[in-house]
N, C-alpha and C positions, 0 to 999 in steps of 0.2 A: 536517631538510628541512623547508621553507613550506612550509604545506596552504594552499589556498582551498579553501572550499566555497559554490557558487551554488545558492541553496536558498529555498522559501518560508518565507521566520521565522513565521509564523503557527501557531495551537493546532492545525495539521492534522493526520491521518495523516504527512506528509511533513515538517511540520515536527519531529514527535516524531520519526521517523527522523531528522532529520537531526541532531538536538541530541545522540541517541543514538551516533550513529557520533564525530560529535567527540568526543563524552566518552571514549568506547573510545578510539579513534586518540592524544587527548592525553593516558590514563592509559599507552599503549604506551611513545608516544616521548619524554612529558615536555615535547612542544614546543607554542607556543597553534595554534591551526588558524584560520583566519579564517573569519569568515560574512559571504556576500554575498546580499545578498536587497533586493527589492522587492515591492508592491502586483503582486498576480497576475491580478486581475481576474475571480476563480471567482464572485465576488457573492455566497458566500456568505457566514453572518450572522459566523463566526469574521474574514474578511477586513475585511466593511465595516465590524464594531466594533472593528477595529485592536489583535484580541487576540491579543501575539506568543509564543512561543512561545520566541523565540532571547531569550537574557539579555544578549549586547553582538555588532549587527550594523551592519556598513558597509550602510545599507539609504538606498534614495530611493524617488519615486515617481513616474509616468511613466503618462501615459494610454493606456489599453488598448481596442482594440477588439473586441469580441465575434466569436463564433465563427456568428452569422447568416448565414442561405442566402436572398439574396432568390429569386423567383423568376422575374425580371428576370436575363438571359445579364450586361445591362454593369453592374448592380448589384454583381450576387457580381463581377467582375472587379473594378471599382473601390473595392469593399470590401477585395478581399484585397490589390490593391496597395497600399491607405494600410493593411492590417495588416503587409504586411512592412515596408513602413518605418519604422513605428513599432518593429517586436520588432527591426528592424537595428540604430535609435537606441541601445535598449533593450543588443542586445547588444553593443554598443562601450562602450556604460559598465558592464557588467559585465567586458569587459576590463579597463579605465581601472583598476575600484577592485579587480583580483584580478593588477593589474599587482605584479610582484616576486618572486610565490609561483615555488615550483619542480613545483607537481603543482597543478593548477584543475580541480575536481572537480563538473561539473555534474547537478544532479539532473532531468532530463527529467521534469514532468508535462502538466500543459494550460496554454492561456491564452500569458500572459504567458511561463512556462516551456515552452511548448510544443516542436514543433519548428521552428517559423517562427524564433526566437528561436537553439534551440541549432545549427540550420544556418549562420543568421547571425554567431553567435559563433565556429564552427569553420574560418570564412573568414577571419578577423581574423589578423593576423601574431601570433605567437607566440613564444619561447623556451621556455615552460613545459610541461610531460606535460600531456596533456589529458586525462579521464576521463569521459565521461556514464555514470551509471545511468539507463535507462531503463526508468521505472515504468511506464509504458503509452502507448500511439502513439493519436496525435489523428488529427483527421478530415481534415485541409493534409495531411500524408505520404500517408496510403492514396487522394486522393486525386490527389496529384502521386506516383508512384509512385520514379520516376526521382533526385528530391530526395534520398532515402536514401543514395545514394552518398556525399553527404556524410559520413555518419558515419565515412566512411574514413579521413576526413584526423586522424581523434581517434586516439589513440595505445591507446586501450583503450575496450571497450564495458561495462558490466558490466548484468545483468540477474538477476531473483531465480527465473526457473523455466526451464526448456527451452523449456516451448510457446511464451513471447515470442523466444526464439532463434531456434527454430524460424522462427517471422515474421521477423524481422530477414534471416538467410540468404535467405528468399523475394524479400526487398526488394532482394536484391546486395549485403548489408553482409558483408564479407571475414570466413568465419567464424575464423578464429583469431585475432580481436581480438575477441571476444563472450566473454566470462566470466560461467558461472553464479554467483553468490555472492548465498546466501539471505538473507531479509530475516532480523535480528536480532532477538533477544526479552529483557526485563529476566529476571531468572532470582531472583525470590524467595526470601524461606525457607518450607521445608515450612509446611503448614497441617494439624492435625489436628483444624480442628472442625468442626462439623454443614454438613451441605452441604444442597440441594434444589434443583430446578427447574432448566429449560434455559437455554442462555443464545446469544445470536443478534447477531452485529455485522452493522452493516448498510452499514460505509464510508463513504464521501461521498455516495452516492447512491443511499437507502435503495429507491427504488422501480425502480432500473436491475439487470440481470443479478445481482440477490443473493439471486432464488431467496425474496422472501418469502412470494409467495402458494402457494406451494407447504408454505412453513413451516406456515404459517396452518391450509392443510387439512387438511395431516399433526396438527393439535393439534387440529383439531376432531373426526376420527379418534377419535383419543385422548380425546377429552371424552367423544365417545358408549360410548366400549370401559370407561372407570376412571369415569365420575363425578367425584365430588369429589378420588378419590386424580389427576385428569391433573394434571401439571405446570401450572408456572405458564413460561411465557415472559419473561424478560425481554431488552428490546431495545436496543442502545447504535449507537453511531456516530460519526463527525464529522462528520454532515448538520448540526449545530446543535442547539440546545437545546429548540426547539419540535417538537413531531411534523407529522411532514407529514399531510392533511388525509387525501391518499389511502390513509395508511398506516390512519386511524383508520377509515375508509369500508371497508378491506377484513376489518380487522377483525369489524366488525361485519356484513360480508355473510356471512362466517363462519359468527358465533354464536361468535366465544372473544375477545369482547371482556372478560368475568372474570377471563380467565387470561392476559394479557398485559401486563405493566409497563414503558413507555415511559417507558425511563432517560434515551433522548436521549443527548447530550454528556456527560460526566464526566471527573474527571480522570484522569490515566493510572496513577495510584496507587490510585484509586478502581475501575480496570479491574483489577487482581491481587485484588482484592478482594472483586468481584464475582465473578469466576473461579474463587477457592479456596472458596466458599461456594455453587459450583454441583455440581449432578450431571453435567451436560455439555454441551458445545457444538455447537452445530448451524451448519453454514454450507452447505446446499444451491445455490450458485452455479453459475448456466453462462455469466460471464462475468467481468469485472472482475479482482480481486486479491484473496485469502484467505489469502494467506502471513503475514500479520503476524497476524493474531489467531488463524491455528491454532499459530502459535507459542506465543504468550502463553499461552494454552489449555495445549497441553502442558508447557508452564514450569511451569504449577499446578497440574498432575497431573488434567488434566480430559478423559476422553474425547473424542474429535472426530469428529462422522458428517457426512460431505460428498461431495460428488463430486470426479472425477478430473477437476477443471477446476482454474483460478482460483492455479495454482502449489500447489494442496496435495498433489497427492503426491510434492512435490517438498519439504515441508516436511515431511512426513510420514513419509514412506514408509510400508513395512509396520506403520504402528502406527496407521495412519486405519483408519476404519471406513466403506464405501465405498456411496455408494447412485446409481440413476441419474438421470439429469436430469430434474426434473420429475414423477418417480416418487411419489405423494403414500403411496402403501397402503404402499412398499416403505420410504420416510420413516418412516412410524408403527410399521411393524414393526418396527425398528431403534431406534429412542427405546423405545418400550417392551421389546424386550426387554432391554435396557440399564438399564432404570429396575427391573424386575423382579429381574434376575440381578445381585446384588450381587458375587459376585466376577468376573464375568466382565467388570462397570463394574470394579473395581479393577485389573485385569489391566490391560485396555484405557489406564485412567490412568496405569500404573507405564509402559508400552510409549512413553506418548508423553511421559513424564517425562527420560525416558530420553535418548530422541531429543534433548528441545531441551537437557539438560545438555551433549551431546555437540557438537552441529552447530549450535546458534541461539545460544547466550550472545552477548553483540554484543563480547565480548573474541576471541574465533573470529572474527567476519566483522570484526573489527577489522584483525585478523591478518590475513587474507586479503585483504584491501584494500589494507594497505601492502603487501603481496608484488606485488601487481600495479602497485602505483606503482614499486616496484622496479623489476621486470624492462620494467618499459615508458618507465623512465628508463635501463636500460640499451640497450635496441635505439634508442632516440633519438639515444645520445651516437651507436651505432656507426653511425646512419643519417650 
């Protein structure tokens, strides 16, 4: 079975996701997977500096018009039309480069890999089984809800959490085509080294929907309660190598500058090492997606405190330690309890580890994905 993967080729969380899934599929099938990619137009340093995750990729570049919203209706309409034309051309290029594959798997994110491109790609004639993993919804498809029916042209739609599946069903995507496949994680060897501090993953946009303000306020509370014994918070993510000014100002506002280590973007291997030397992972997200970070933390025997949002319940199950959104006092209490109670902390870490080993390894995710490919191919032939 020849598989082609259309995805961001840069050192973003999506690039890491694609490379990990491709490697796992190749390991199980002993067949090479084609990676098709292009510039995405996100403007993040990783993209603008062309820092590639893909070792081998059928890559091309095309102009990208961002999702700027003018206050004037005619300008919004003209820009939307121009974006549709550009993204349709990109979709045709994706189709040409992946021609000959038995399965073409599109990783939908934003910008040039967003809904306009995906829908234009699904409207192209193709003999291949077409699968779309929807990592997140963009403004285009939420402003033009009827367009989401185009997903029904795909053979299968993959999402990482039930929350997103429910959203797609409300947008009139056929429920039987939507499959929840969790975000995979590497499974490093167990470590018995010393641990200290807490860790937070800020994703691609540190200041958007990640709960950073809540976390820094909770850290300020811990500093008042614990003094010098208050933990150091390590912050990392795929948002680039420089700390956003707004984040630094927020730490200053809450008086915790001395308790925050801004690690920013670090290599994937260093993430495992960071998690294996930390005591807790804290993810007070109010939106976006945190399943990948939670799974990686779990694989490193790291207890995870988080909200029941952003894919966290799907990935952690009963191993998660839950807090209400934006509840500073509750978050501080949960962190303090696990810092002080070593037995409770170790039990929580063990539950997370067991869940990661059973459900979140890339080999498990690859097997589930390959089964969806096979089932979709069977239904396509029957039709």
